[in-house]
DRENDO-1510 file (C-alpha; in Angstrom, 1 decimal, always signed):
<recs>
REC; n; res; u; v; w
REC; 1; MET; -7.4; +6.1; +14.1 .
REC; 2; ALA; -9.0; +7.4; +17.9 .
REC; 3; ALA; -9.3; +5.5; +21.1 .
REC; 4; PRO; -12.9; +4.0; +20.7 .
REC; 5; SER; -15.6; +5.9; +22.6 .
REC; 6; ILE; -16.8; +5.1; +26.2 .
REC; 7; PRO; -20.6; +5.1; +26.1 .
REC; 8; VAL; -21.4; +2.2; +27.9 .
REC; 9; PRO; -24.4; -0.5; +26.6 .
REC; 10; THR; -26.4; -0.8; +30.2 .
REC; 11; GLN; -25.9; +0.0; +33.9 .
REC; 12; PRO; -25.3; -2.7; +36.5 .
REC; 13; SER; -28.2; -4.0; +37.7 .
REC; 14; GLY; -29.2; -2.8; +41.1 .
REC; 15; SER; -28.1; +0.7; +42.6 .
REC; 16; LEU; -24.7; +2.2; +41.4 .
REC; 17; ASP; -22.1; +0.3; +43.6 .
REC; 18; PRO; -19.7; +3.1; +44.8 .
REC; 19; ASP; -16.8; +1.6; +43.0 .
REC; 20; VAL; -18.3; +1.8; +39.4 .
REC; 21; ARG; -19.5; +5.2; +40.3 .
REC; 22; ASP; -16.0; +6.9; +41.0 .
REC; 23; GLY; -14.8; +4.7; +38.2 .
REC; 24; MET; -17.4; +6.5; +35.9 .
REC; 25; GLU; -16.1; +9.8; +37.2 .
REC; 26; PHE; -12.5; +8.9; +37.0 .
REC; 27; LEU; -13.1; +7.9; +33.1 .
REC; 28; ARG; -14.8; +11.0; +32.4 .
REC; 29; GLY; -12.1; +13.0; +33.7 .
REC; 30; GLY; -9.8; +11.5; +31.9 .
REC; 31; ARG; -7.9; +9.7; +34.7 .
REC; 32; PHE; -7.7; +6.2; +33.6 .
REC; 33; GLY; -5.3; +4.8; +35.9 .
REC; 34; ASP; -7.7; +5.7; +39.1 .
REC; 35; ALA; -10.5; +4.3; +36.8 .
REC; 36; GLU; -9.4; +0.9; +36.6 .
REC; 37; VAL; -8.3; +0.4; +39.9 .
REC; 38; ARG; -12.2; +1.2; +40.8 .
REC; 39; PHE; -13.3; -1.5; +38.1 .
REC; 40; ARG; -11.2; -4.2; +39.1 .
REC; 41; SER; -12.4; -3.5; +42.7 .
REC; 42; ALA; -16.2; -3.5; +41.5 .
REC; 43; MET; -15.5; -6.4; +39.1 .
REC; 44; ALA; -14.0; -8.3; +41.9 .
REC; 45; ARG; -16.7; -8.0; +43.9 .
REC; 46; LEU; -19.8; -8.5; +41.2 .
REC; 47; GLY; -18.3; -10.6; +39.1 .
REC; 48; GLU; -17.4; -9.9; +35.1 .
REC; 49; LEU; -20.3; -7.9; +33.8 .
REC; 50; PRO; -20.4; -7.0; +30.4 .
REC; 51; PRO; -20.4; -3.1; +31.2 .
REC; 52; LEU; -17.5; -3.6; +33.8 .
REC; 53; LEU; -15.7; -5.5; +31.1 .
REC; 54; HIS; -16.1; -2.7; +28.9 .
REC; 55; PHE; -15.2; +0.5; +31.2 .
REC; 56; LEU; -12.1; -1.5; +32.1 .
REC; 57; ALA; -11.2; -2.1; +28.5 .
REC; 58; VAL; -11.6; +1.4; +27.8 .
REC; 59; CYS; -9.0; +2.1; +30.7 .
REC; 60; VAL; -6.7; -0.2; +29.5 .
REC; 61; ILE; -7.1; +0.7; +25.9 .
REC; 62; ASN; -6.1; +4.4; +26.7 .
REC; 63; ARG; -3.0; +3.4; +28.9 .
REC; 64; GLY; -2.0; +1.8; +25.4 .
REC; 65; ASP; -2.3; -1.5; +26.0 .
REC; 66; ALA; -4.7; -2.6; +22.9 .
REC; 67; ALA; -4.3; -6.1; +23.4 .
REC; 68; ALA; -5.2; -6.6; +26.4 .
REC; 69; ALA; -8.3; -4.1; +25.8 .
REC; 70; GLU; -9.3; -6.8; +22.6 .
REC; 71; LYS; -9.2; -9.7; +25.4 .
REC; 72; LEU; -11.7; -7.7; +27.6 .
REC; 73; TRP; -14.2; -7.1; +24.7 .
REC; 74; ARG; -14.2; -10.4; +23.7 .
REC; 75; LYS; -15.3; -11.6; +27.3 .
REC; 76; ALA; -17.9; -8.9; +27.2 .
REC; 77; ILE; -18.9; -9.9; +23.8 .
REC; 78; LYS; -19.2; -13.8; +24.9 .
REC; 79; ARG; -21.6; -12.5; +27.9 .
REC; 80; ASP; -23.7; -10.1; +25.8 .
REC; 81; PRO; -23.0; -10.9; +21.9 .
REC; 82; GLY; -25.7; -8.8; +20.8 .
REC; 83; GLU; -24.7; -5.4; +21.8 .
REC; 84; ALA; -23.1; -4.0; +18.9 .
REC; 85; MET; -21.6; -1.3; +21.0 .
REC; 86; LEU; -19.0; -3.8; +22.5 .
REC; 87; HIS; -18.3; -5.2; +19.1 .
REC; 88; TYR; -17.6; -1.7; +17.6 .
REC; 89; ASN; -14.7; -1.3; +20.2 .
REC; 90; LEU; -13.3; -5.0; +19.8 .
REC; 91; GLY; -12.9; -3.6; +15.9 .
REC; 92; GLY; -10.8; -0.3; +17.4 .
REC; 93; ALA; -8.5; -2.4; +19.3 .
REC; 94; GLN; -8.1; -4.6; +17.0 .
REC; 95; HIS; -7.1; -1.9; +14.0 .
REC; 96; GLN; -4.8; -0.2; +16.9 .
REC; 97; GLN; -3.0; -3.1; +16.9 .
REC; 98; GLY; -2.7; -3.3; +12.8 .
REC; 99; HIS; -5.4; -6.4; +12.6 .
REC; 100; VAL; -7.0; -4.4; +10.0 .
REC; 101; ASP; -8.4; -7.3; +8.3 .
REC; 102; GLU; -10.0; -8.6; +11.4 .
REC; 103; ALA; -11.2; -4.9; +12.0 .
REC; 104; VAL; -13.0; -5.3; +9.0 .
REC; 105; LYS; -14.7; -8.3; +10.0 .
REC; 106; THR; -15.9; -6.9; +13.1 .
REC; 107; TRP; -17.3; -3.7; +12.1 .
REC; 108; ARG; -19.4; -6.0; +9.0 .
REC; 109; GLN; -20.5; -7.4; +12.6 .
REC; 110; VAL; -21.6; -4.2; +14.3 .
REC; 111; VAL; -23.5; -3.4; +10.6 .
REC; 112; ARG; -25.3; -6.9; +10.9 .
REC; 113; LEU; -26.5; -6.0; +14.5 .
REC; 114; ASP; -27.3; -2.7; +13.9 .
REC; 115; ALA; -27.7; -1.2; +10.4 .
REC; 116; THR; -27.7; +2.3; +11.4 .
REC; 117; HIS; -24.5; +2.4; +13.4 .
REC; 118; HIS; -22.8; +5.0; +11.4 .
REC; 119; ASP; -19.7; +5.2; +13.1 .
REC; 120; ALA; -19.3; +1.5; +12.4 .
REC; 121; ARG; -19.8; +1.9; +8.4 .
REC; 122; LEU; -17.3; +4.8; +8.3 .
REC; 123; ARG; -14.6; +3.1; +9.7 .
REC; 124; LEU; -15.6; -0.2; +7.8 .
REC; 125; ALA; -15.1; +1.8; +4.9 .
REC; 126; ALA; -12.0; +3.5; +5.9 .
REC; 127; ALA; -10.2; +0.4; +6.4 .
REC; 128; LEU; -11.1; -1.4; +3.4 .
REC; 129; THR; -9.8; +1.7; +2.3 .
REC; 130; GLU; -6.4; +1.1; +4.0 .
REC; 131; LEU; -6.1; -2.6; +2.7 .
REC; 132; GLU; -6.6; -1.1; -0.7 .
REC; 133; ARG; -9.9; -3.1; -1.3 .
REC; 134; HIS; -11.3; -0.2; -3.0 .
REC; 135; GLU; -14.5; -2.0; -5.2 .
REC; 136; GLU; -15.9; -3.0; -1.7 .
REC; 137; ALA; -15.0; +0.4; +0.1 .
REC; 138; GLU; -17.0; +2.4; -2.8 .
REC; 139; LYS; -20.0; +0.0; -2.0 .
REC; 140; ALA; -19.4; +0.6; +1.7 .
REC; 141; TYR; -19.0; +4.4; +1.4 .
REC; 142; ARG; -22.3; +4.3; -0.9 .
REC; 143; GLU; -24.2; +2.1; +1.6 .
REC; 144; LEU; -23.3; +4.6; +4.4 .
REC; 145; ILE; -24.4; +7.8; +2.3 .
REC; 146; MET; -27.9; +6.0; +1.7 .
REC; 147; THR; -28.4; +4.8; +5.3 .
REC; 148; LEU; -27.4; +8.2; +6.4 .
REC; 149; ASP; -29.7; +10.3; +3.9 .
REC; 150; ALA; -32.5; +8.1; +5.2 .
REC; 151; VAL; -32.3; +9.7; +8.3 .
REC; 152; GLY; -34.3; +12.8; +9.1 .
REC; 153; ASP; -33.0; +15.5; +11.4 .
REC; 154; ASP; -36.9; +16.4; +12.9 .
REC; 155; GLY; -36.7; +16.4; +16.4 .
REC; 156; ALA; -33.4; +15.1; +16.8 .
REC; 157; GLU; -30.7; +16.6; +18.9 .
REC; 158; PRO; -28.4; +19.4; +17.2 .
REC; 159; ASP; -25.4; +17.2; +18.5 .
REC; 160; ALA; -27.3; +14.4; +16.6 .
REC; 161; VAL; -27.5; +16.2; +13.5 .
REC; 162; ALA; -23.9; +18.1; +13.4 .
REC; 163; HIS; -22.2; +14.6; +14.2 .
REC; 164; ARG; -24.7; +13.0; +10.9 .
REC; 165; TRP; -23.6; +15.7; +8.9 .
REC; 166; GLN; -19.7; +15.1; +9.9 .
REC; 167; LEU; -20.3; +11.5; +8.9 .
REC; 168; ARG; -21.8; +12.4; +5.8 .
REC; 169; ASN; -19.4; +14.8; +4.5 .
REC; 170; MET; -16.3; +12.2; +5.8 .
REC; 171; ALA; -18.2; +9.4; +3.9 .
REC; 172; GLN; -18.4; +11.9; +1.1 .
REC; 173; ALA; -14.5; +12.9; +1.1 .
REC; 174; GLY; -14.0; +9.1; +1.3 .
REC; 175; LEU; -16.1; +8.2; -1.4 .
REC; 176; GLY; -14.0; +10.6; -3.6 .
REC; 177; TYR; -10.7; +9.1; -2.8 .
REC; 178; VAL; -11.8; +5.7; -3.7 .
REC; 179; LEU; -13.0; +6.5; -6.9 .
REC; 180; PHE; -10.2; +8.5; -7.7 .
REC; 181; ARG; -7.7; +5.2; -6.8 .
REC; 182; LEU; -10.1; +3.2; -8.6 .
REC; 183; GLY; -9.3; +4.9; -11.8 .
REC; 184; ARG; -12.6; +6.8; -12.1 .
REC; 185; PRO; -11.1; +10.8; -11.3 .
REC; 186; ASP; -14.1; +12.4; -13.3 .
REC; 187; GLU; -16.5; +10.7; -10.7 .
REC; 188; ALA; -14.5; +11.1; -8.0 .
REC; 189; LEU; -14.4; +15.3; -8.2 .
REC; 190; GLU; -18.6; +15.2; -7.6 .
REC; 191; PRO; -18.1; +14.0; -4.0 .
REC; 192; PHE; -15.3; +15.8; -3.4 .
REC; 193; ASN; -16.9; +19.3; -4.6 .
REC; 194; ALA; -19.9; +18.5; -2.4 .
REC; 195; VAL; -17.7; +18.0; +1.0 .
REC; 196; VAL; -15.1; +20.9; +0.1 .
REC; 197; SER; -18.2; +23.5; -0.7 .
REC; 198; ALA; -20.2; +22.0; +2.6 .
REC; 199; LEU; -17.1; +22.5; +4.8 .
REC; 200; PRO; -15.5; +25.9; +6.0 .
REC; 201; ALA; -11.7; +26.4; +5.3 .
REC; 202; THR; -11.2; +26.4; +9.0 .
REC; 203; ALA; -12.7; +22.8; +9.4 .
REC; 204; PRO; -9.7; +20.5; +10.7 .
REC; 205; GLU; -10.3; +18.1; +7.9 .
REC; 206; TRP; -10.6; +20.2; +5.2 .
REC; 207; PRO; -6.8; +20.5; +3.9 .
REC; 208; GLY; -6.6; +16.8; +3.4 .
REC; 209; ILE; -9.6; +16.2; +1.8 .
REC; 210; GLN; -8.8; +19.7; -0.7 .
REC; 211; ALA; -5.5; +17.9; -1.1 .
REC; 212; ASP; -7.4; +14.7; -2.7 .
REC; 213; ARG; -9.6; +16.4; -4.6 .
REC; 214; GLY; -6.5; +18.3; -6.3 .
REC; 215; LEU; -5.3; +14.9; -6.9 .
REC; 216; ALA; -8.5; +14.0; -8.8 .
REC; 217; LEU; -8.4; +17.1; -10.4 .
REC; 218; ALA; -4.9; +16.1; -11.6 .
REC; 219; GLY; -6.0; +12.6; -12.6 .
REC; 220; ALA; -8.9; +13.8; -14.5 .
REC; 221; GLY; -6.3; +16.1; -16.9 .
REC; 222; ARG; -6.5; +19.4; -15.0 .
REC; 223; VAL; -3.0; +19.3; -13.8 .
REC; 224; ASP; -2.8; +23.0; -13.0 .
REC; 225; ASP; -6.1; +23.5; -11.0 .
REC; 226; GLY; -5.2; +20.0; -9.1 .
REC; 227; LEU; -2.1; +21.9; -8.1 .
REC; 228; ALA; -3.7; +25.0; -7.0 .
REC; 229; ALA; -6.5; +22.9; -4.8 .
REC; 230; ILE; -3.2; +21.4; -3.6 .
REC; 231; ASP; -1.6; +24.6; -2.9 .
REC; 232; GLU; -4.9; +25.8; -1.0 .
REC; 233; ALA; -4.8; +23.1; +1.4 .
REC; 234; LEU; -0.9; +24.0; +1.9 .
REC; 235; ALA; -1.6; +27.3; +2.8 .
REC; 236; VAL; -3.9; +26.4; +5.6 .
REC; 237; LYS; -1.8; +23.4; +6.9 .
REC; 238; PRO; +1.9; +24.2; +5.6 .
REC; 239; ASP; +3.6; +21.6; +7.7 .
REC; 240; VAL; +1.4; +18.6; +6.7 .
REC; 241; ALA; +3.6; +15.8; +5.1 .
REC; 242; ALA; +0.7; +14.2; +3.4 .
REC; 243; LEU; +0.3; +17.4; +1.5 .
REC; 244; HIS; +3.5; +18.0; +0.2 .
REC; 245; HIS; +3.5; +14.3; -1.0 .
REC; 246; SER; +0.4; +14.8; -2.8 .
REC; 247; ARG; +1.8; +17.7; -4.5 .
REC; 248; GLY; +4.6; +15.5; -5.2 .
REC; 249; HIS; +2.6; +12.7; -6.8 .
REC; 250; VAL; +0.9; +15.1; -9.1 .
REC; 251; LEU; +4.1; +16.5; -10.2 .
REC; 252; PHE; +5.6; +13.6; -11.2 .
REC; 253; HIS; +2.8; +11.8; -12.9 .
REC; 254; ALA; +2.5; +14.9; -14.8 .
REC; 255; GLY; +6.2; +14.2; -16.4 .
REC; 256; ARG; +7.6; +17.1; -13.8 .
REC; 257; ALA; +10.1; +14.6; -12.2 .
REC; 258; ALA; +12.5; +17.6; -11.0 .
REC; 259; GLU; +9.6; +19.5; -9.4 .
REC; 260; ALA; +8.0; +16.8; -7.9 .
REC; 261; ILE; +11.7; +15.7; -5.7 .
REC; 262; ALA; +11.5; +18.9; -3.7 .
REC; 263; SER; +7.7; +18.6; -2.6 .
REC; 264; LEU; +8.9; +14.7; -1.9 .
REC; 265; GLN; +11.8; +15.6; +0.1 .
REC; 266; ARG; +10.0; +18.3; +2.2 .
REC; 267; ALA; +7.5; +15.5; +2.9 .
REC; 268; LEU; +10.2; +13.4; +3.8 .
REC; 269; GLU; +11.8; +16.1; +6.0 .
REC; 270; LEU; +8.6; +16.6; +7.7 .
REC; 271; GLU; +7.6; +12.9; +8.6 .
REC; 272; PRO; +11.1; +10.8; +7.8 .
REC; 273; SER; +9.1; +7.3; +8.0 .
REC; 274; ARG; +6.6; +7.9; +4.9 .
REC; 275; ALA; +7.6; +5.0; +3.1 .
REC; 276; ASP; +5.6; +5.4; -0.1 .
REC; 277; THR; +7.0; +9.2; -0.4 .
REC; 278; ALA; +10.5; +7.6; -0.4 .
REC; 279; ARG; +9.5; +5.3; -2.9 .
REC; 280; LEU; +8.2; +8.1; -4.9 .
REC; 281; LEU; +10.8; +10.2; -4.4 .
REC; 282; GLY; +13.2; +7.3; -5.7 .
REC; 283; LEU; +11.4; +6.6; -8.9 .
REC; 284; ALA; +11.2; +10.5; -9.7 .
REC; 285; ARG; +15.3; +10.9; -8.9 .
REC; 286; GLU; +15.5; +7.9; -11.4 .
REC; 287; ARG; +13.9; +9.6; -13.7 .
REC; 288; GLU; +16.1; +12.6; -13.4 .
REC; 289; GLY; +19.4; +10.2; -14.1 .
REC; 290; ASP; +20.4; +10.3; -10.3 .
REC; 291; VAL; +20.4; +6.9; -10.0 .
REC; 292; ALA; +22.5; +6.8; -6.4 .
REC; 293; GLY; +19.9; +8.9; -5.1 .
REC; 294; ALA; +17.2; +7.0; -6.3 .
REC; 295; LEU; +18.7; +3.8; -4.8 .
REC; 296; GLU; +18.9; +5.6; -1.6 .
REC; 297; ALA; +15.7; +6.6; -1.6 .
REC; 298; TYR; +14.1; +3.2; -1.9 .
REC; 299; GLU; +16.3; +1.8; +1.0 .
REC; 300; THR; +14.4; +4.9; +3.0 .
REC; 301; ALA; +11.5; +3.3; +1.9 .
REC; 302; LEU; +12.4; +0.0; +3.0 .
REC; 303; LYS; +13.9; +0.8; +6.1 .
REC; 304; ALA; +10.6; +2.8; +7.1 .
REC; 305; ARG; +8.6; -0.6; +5.5 .
REC; 306; PRO; +11.0; -3.6; +4.9 .
REC; 307; ASP; +8.0; -5.5; +3.3 .
REC; 308; PHE; +7.6; -2.8; +0.6 .
REC; 309; THR; +7.0; -4.8; -2.4 .
REC; 310; GLU; +6.9; -2.5; -4.7 .
REC; 311; ALA; +9.8; -0.7; -3.3 .
REC; 312; VAL; +12.0; -4.0; -3.2 .
REC; 313; HIS; +11.1; -4.3; -6.9 .
REC; 314; ASP; +12.5; -0.9; -7.8 .
REC; 315; ALA; +15.3; -0.9; -5.8 .
REC; 316; THR; +16.6; -4.0; -7.0 .
REC; 317; SER; +15.8; -4.0; -10.5 .
REC; 318; LEU; +18.0; -0.6; -10.2 .
REC; 319; ALA; +21.1; -1.9; -8.3 .
REC; 320; VAL; +21.0; -4.6; -10.7 .
REC; 321; GLU; +20.7; -2.5; -13.9 .
REC; 322; ARG; +23.6; -0.8; -12.5 .
REC; 323; GLY; +26.2; -3.6; -11.8 .
REC; 324; GLU; +25.6; -3.7; -7.6 .
REC; 325; TYR; +24.1; -7.6; -7.5 .
REC; 326; GLY; +25.5; -7.9; -4.2 .
REC; 327; ARG; +23.4; -4.5; -3.1 .
REC; 328; ALA; +20.5; -6.1; -4.9 .
REC; 329; LEU; +21.0; -9.6; -2.5 .
REC; 330; GLU; +21.5; -7.6; +0.6 .
REC; 331; MET; +18.1; -5.8; +0.1 .
REC; 332; LEU; +16.2; -9.3; -1.2 .
REC; 333; LYS; +17.5; -11.8; +1.6 .
REC; 334; PRO; +15.1; -10.6; +4.7 .
REC; 335; TYR; +12.4; -9.8; +2.0 .
REC; 336; LEU; +12.5; -13.2; +0.8 .
REC; 337; GLU; +12.6; -14.8; +4.2 .
REC; 338; THR; +8.9; -13.6; +4.5 .
REC; 339; HIS; +7.4; -12.9; +0.8 .
REC; 340; ARG; +8.8; -16.8; -0.4 .
REC; 341; ASP; +6.0; -15.8; -3.4 .
REC; 342; ASP; +7.4; -12.9; -5.1 .
REC; 343; ALA; +7.9; -14.0; -8.6 .
REC; 344; GLY; +9.7; -10.8; -9.4 .
REC; 345; ALA; +12.1; -10.5; -5.7 .
REC; 346; TRP; +12.9; -14.0; -7.3 .
REC; 347; ASN; +13.5; -13.2; -10.7 .
REC; 348; ASN; +16.1; -10.1; -9.4 .
REC; 349; ALA; +17.7; -12.4; -7.5 .
REC; 350; GLY; +18.4; -14.7; -9.7 .
REC; 351; ILE; +20.0; -12.1; -12.1 .
REC; 352; ALA; +21.7; -11.1; -9.5 .
REC; 353; PHE; +23.1; -14.3; -8.9 .
REC; 354; LEU; +23.7; -15.4; -12.6 .
REC; 355; MET; +25.9; -11.9; -13.5 .
REC; 356; LEU; +27.9; -13.1; -9.8 .
REC; 357; ASN; +28.5; -16.5; -11.6 .
REC; 358; GLU; +26.7; -18.3; -8.7 .
REC; 359; LEU; +25.0; -20.4; -11.4 .
REC; 360; ASP; +23.2; -23.1; -8.9 .
REC; 361; ARG; +22.2; -19.8; -7.0 .
REC; 362; ALA; +20.6; -18.4; -9.9 .
REC; 363; HIS; +19.4; -21.6; -11.2 .
REC; 364; ALA; +17.2; -22.2; -7.8 .
REC; 365; ALA; +16.0; -18.8; -7.3 .
REC; 366; LEU; +14.9; -18.8; -11.3 .
REC; 367; LYS; +13.5; -22.3; -10.8 .
REC; 368; ARG; +11.4; -20.6; -8.5 .
REC; 369; ALA; +10.2; -17.7; -10.0 .
REC; 370; HIS; +9.0; -19.8; -13.2 .
REC; 371; LYS; +7.4; -22.0; -11.0 .
REC; 372; LEU; +5.3; -19.1; -9.4 .
REC; 373; ALA; +5.0; -16.8; -12.6 .
REC; 374; PRO; +5.5; -19.5; -15.4 .
REC; 375; ASN; +4.1; -17.0; -18.1 .
REC; 376; ASP; +6.1; -14.3; -17.1 .
REC; 377; PRO; +8.4; -13.4; -20.4 .
REC; 378; MET; +11.4; -12.0; -18.4 .
REC; 379; VAL; +11.5; -14.8; -15.8 .
REC; 380; LEU; +11.5; -17.4; -18.8 .
REC; 381; THR; +14.2; -15.7; -20.4 .
REC; 382; ASN; +16.4; -15.0; -17.3 .
REC; 383; TYR; +15.7; -18.7; -16.2 .
REC; 384; GLY; +16.5; -19.6; -20.3 .
REC; 385; ARG; +19.8; -17.4; -20.1 .
REC; 386; THR; +20.8; -19.3; -16.6 .
REC; 387; LEU; +20.2; -22.7; -18.3 .
REC; 388; THR; +22.4; -21.8; -21.2 .
REC; 389; ARG; +25.2; -21.0; -18.9 .
REC; 390; MET; +24.8; -23.8; -17.1 .
REC; 391; ASP; +25.3; -26.1; -20.6 .
REC; 392; ARG; +21.7; -27.0; -20.6 .
REC; 393; ALA; +21.0; -24.6; -23.4 .
REC; 394; HIS; +18.6; -27.5; -25.1 .
REC; 395; GLU; +16.3; -27.2; -21.9 .
REC; 396; ALA; +16.3; -23.2; -22.3 .
REC; 397; ALA; +15.2; -23.1; -26.0 .
REC; 398; PRO; +11.7; -23.4; -24.9 .
REC; 399; LEU; +12.0; -21.0; -22.5 .
REC; 400; HIS; +13.0; -18.4; -24.7 .
REC; 401; ARG; +10.9; -19.5; -27.6 .
REC; 402; ARG; +8.1; -19.0; -25.2 .
REC; 403; ALA; +9.3; -15.3; -23.8 .
REC; 404; LEU; +8.8; -14.5; -27.3 .
REC; 405; GLU; +5.5; -15.8; -28.0 .
REC; 406; LEU; +4.5; -13.6; -25.0 .
REC; 407; LEU; +6.6; -10.4; -25.7 .
REC; 408; PRO; +7.1; -10.9; -30.1 .
REC; 409; GLY; +10.4; -9.0; -31.2 .
REC; 410; ASP; +11.2; -7.5; -27.9 .
REC; 411; PRO; +15.3; -6.8; -28.4 .
REC; 412; ARG; +16.1; -8.1; -24.8 .
REC; 413; LEU; +14.8; -11.7; -25.3 .
REC; 414; LEU; +16.2; -11.7; -28.7 .
REC; 415; GLY; +19.5; -11.4; -27.6 .
REC; 416; HIS; +19.2; -13.9; -25.0 .
REC; 417; TYR; +17.7; -16.2; -27.5 .
REC; 418; GLY; +20.6; -15.5; -29.8 .
REC; 419; ASP; +23.0; -16.8; -26.8 .
REC; 420; CYS; +21.1; -20.1; -26.7 .
REC; 421; LEU; +20.9; -20.7; -30.1 .
REC; 422; LEU; +24.6; -19.8; -30.7 .
REC; 423; ALA; +25.3; -22.3; -27.5 .
REC; 424; ARG; +23.5; -25.1; -29.7 .
REC; 425; GLY; +25.5; -24.6; -32.4 .
REC; 426; HIS; +22.6; -23.2; -34.6 .
REC; 427; VAL; +24.4; -20.2; -36.4 .
REC; 428; ALA; +22.2; -18.5; -38.9 .
REC; 429; GLU; +19.8; -18.9; -36.4 .
REC; 430; ALA; +21.8; -16.8; -33.3 .
REC; 431; ARG; +23.0; -14.5; -36.5 .
REC; 432; THR; +19.1; -13.2; -37.3 .
REC; 433; ALA; +18.0; -13.0; -33.8 .
REC; 434; TYR; +21.0; -10.8; -32.9 .
REC; 435; GLU; +20.3; -8.8; -35.7 .
REC; 436; SER; +16.7; -8.7; -35.2 .
REC; 437; ALA; +17.3; -7.3; -31.6 .
REC; 438; LEU; +19.7; -4.7; -33.4 .
REC; 439; VAL; +17.0; -3.5; -35.1 .
REC; 440; SER; +15.1; -2.3; -32.8 .
REC; 441; ASP; +17.6; -2.0; -29.9 .
REC; 442; PRO; +20.9; -0.5; -31.6 .
REC; 443; GLN; +22.4; -0.2; -28.5 .
REC; 444; ASN; +21.7; -3.8; -27.2 .
REC; 445; ALA; +24.9; -5.1; -25.6 .
REC; 446; ASP; +23.9; -8.6; -25.5 .
REC; 447; ALA; +23.2; -8.3; -29.2 .
REC; 448; ARG; +26.2; -6.8; -30.2 .
REC; 449; ALA; +28.4; -9.2; -28.3 .
REC; 450; GLY; +26.9; -11.9; -30.0 .
REC; 451; LEU; +27.4; -10.5; -33.3 .
REC; 452; ASP; +31.4; -9.7; -32.0 .
REC; 453; ARG; +31.6; -13.5; -30.9 .
REC; 454; LEU; +29.9; -14.7; -34.7 .
REC; 455; GLN; +32.4; -12.1; -36.4 .
REC; 456; SER; +35.5; -13.5; -34.5 .
REC; 457; MET; +34.7; -17.2; -35.6 .
REC; 458; GLY; +34.4; -15.6; -39.3 .
REC; 459; ASP; +30.8; -16.4; -39.4 .
REC; 460; ALA; +29.0; -13.0; -39.5 .
REC; 461; PRO; +29.2; -9.7; -40.9 .
REC; 462; SER; +29.5; -6.5; -39.2 .
REC; 463; ALA; +26.4; -5.3; -36.6 .
REC; 464; PRO; +24.4; -3.4; -38.4 .
REC; 465; GLN; +24.4; +0.5; -38.0 .
REC; 466; ALA; +22.0; +2.7; -35.8 .
</recs>
């Protein structure tokens, strides 16, 4: 988002102070350092008037100190709490610092103060989208469109009319995107088509909107049309990473992972810090059987965004599956230090510890995962596996049974339950569990190993053939 705009709510009372006059001239000319000196001088003599605090905040935010600007706007609001423009700019400072939740609250306050503050409504809806609060964003975009449509153009200045239509186009585009994200791509096409028809292809925002329209087309089952729309956007702006990501997204979800890889790699070449692109590249490489490349891509995503939950789950699940337990734990350690309530991450840590035979640590991790997700069948079975390995199979049995209630017939769960039954001496039941697992998955290594153990005990027939 751009830095907040610089209109003033009111002029300081009395004749215009020379420092204020000069500061405003410097501000209009983009000489923010010189303007700041003048405004501080004026404030030292005139006091902390809301307009002076606002002018000063604009100078400060434009030299990159959003936190200091936020403090100044808060001071101004304390003295003039009903001025919507001050709240609007405060929201901009909060957003610039990454405090998106706070910005949402602030922009909601702007709308309460001034229902026709269309710019605040747009930023509110965009921020809700950024937070993936898509139902709220849909409502905010629809309210903005309705509010804009209630404004007539008669007698309005040409610039005001143009700005209104620009806001309406952006609102329509935003609405289309959130409808797509809500899994309603057919509905999304109506606002997207309206915007694409209204905007010339030379408009700077057109390629991004056309690419989002391509996502909706693909989501509605028109994959080739979606790719064509994205390619039209790329023809206008070939060096925009987000457009290449969109193309890769469509190809991946159309089952064309090999083609998706090239687009996603190009997106990362243009913008290496795109964590979502790196994660999708990892998924595409994994689907193509390139496990090493997938792990590398997931790790790239985590370097860009260490708290990227989905990438942590993807990367550590794959590392565990590949037998790289130490690598999985290296990725999990910093994440779990700040995400103590992520059951999936604790589950993966528990499996890694279990496979490294660090049973006490596996027990602690899986006990926590079970507390957080008591009805997750994989957590239940892994917790049970650990208890069985700790010679506590009698405690493990109800966990395995509960897992199979939640996911009946799953061969992984049956194989682990067989181990638990065998540890308790229930040989016949263990054999039944192993054989049932192999009916669904003839390659189930746990079940085959269990039957081999039984056979070595002279108590089981050969494993069923595939």
